[in-house]
N, C-alpha and C positions, 0 to 999 in steps of 0.2 A: 482047332480053333484055338488059339491062347484067351486068356481074360483079358480086358483091358480093364484097366486101373483110373478112376477118376483122379483128374489133382485136386493135389490138395486145396478146399475154398480157403480163402483169407479173410479173415472178419476184421473191420476195423476194430480199433481199441478205444476205451473213451478217456480224456482226462479231465479230473472234476475239480475243481478250483473253486473254493468259499474263502471271501473274504469277510472276516468279523474276527474281532480280537475283544479284550475284554477294556472297557474305559473308553476314553477319548485316543482317534489318532490326531500325533500333532503331526502327521506329514499327509494331506490331502489331497484329495481329486481321484481324478482316473488312471489305474495303474496300465501298463500297456504290458502285454501277453510276448514272450517272446519263446517259439520253440524252435530247439536245433539253429537259433539267432536269426528267426524268421519272424516278424509279427504275426499274430496267431489273433489279436483280440485284444480287449480292455475289460477291466475292473472292476465297476466301483465299489461304492463301500455297502455290506449285507448283501452284495449279490454273489450269486452259483453260477458258475458258466460250466459247459460240458463241450468239450472241443473233441472233434475226430483225430486220431491221430495214429498212425501204420504202426505196424506192431514190431517190436525194434528196440533198440537204444536209444535215446533222447536225451537230452539235454535243454530244460526248464530254467528261465528270468524272469522277473518282472521288474519293469523301474519306473519312474517319472522323474522327465528331468535329467537330471546327474543322481538320482537316487534310484537304488538297485537293491534287489537283493542279490544273495550270493548265488552262483549257479548251482542248482540243482539236477544228479543224473537219477534218470529213472530206466525201466526195462519195462516193456507193455506187449503181453500177450496174445493171442485172438481173441475180440470178444471182453477186453479185461476190463475195467475200471479201475484207476488210479488215480486215487484223493490225494490234496493239496490244502491246506489252508493257510491264510495268510493275513499282513496287518500291518499299517504303517506304524514306525514308530510311537509306542503310548506311554512312554516312560523318558520324563526329559534328559537325565543323563545318556539312555539310547540315543536319543534326536541330537543333544547335541554331540556327541562321538562321530555321528553320522557326516555332520559337516567334513571333518577330515579324514574319515571310512566311508564314504558312499554306499558301499554295499551294502552297508550296515541299516539303510532307512527302510527296509520293509524285508520285514520277516515271513520263510517260508520253510514249511515245513510238510513232512507226508504225512497224513494220516495212516 
């Protein structure tokens, strides 16, 4: 009789997003969360959201209208929590430049 092995159990990972910066955001309103190019929820100022993601490689982006963050890639393992912090432009030079470079309108950084 041969021993049977149980299949490895896949556990979802968690993407944790916190929206909080310093000072006043010059670009306000709800940010749309895109994971791998698909809408996954929204984020208001002061919010923290946790979104389930499949283990593996992903791309994260936030946007509001024509303004967005730069794409951020991340790898998530079974049961892992991957955390990012974001905020809208809060320094007027960055806010002004974001009219020409819309992907500077939202800051997104891994914690």
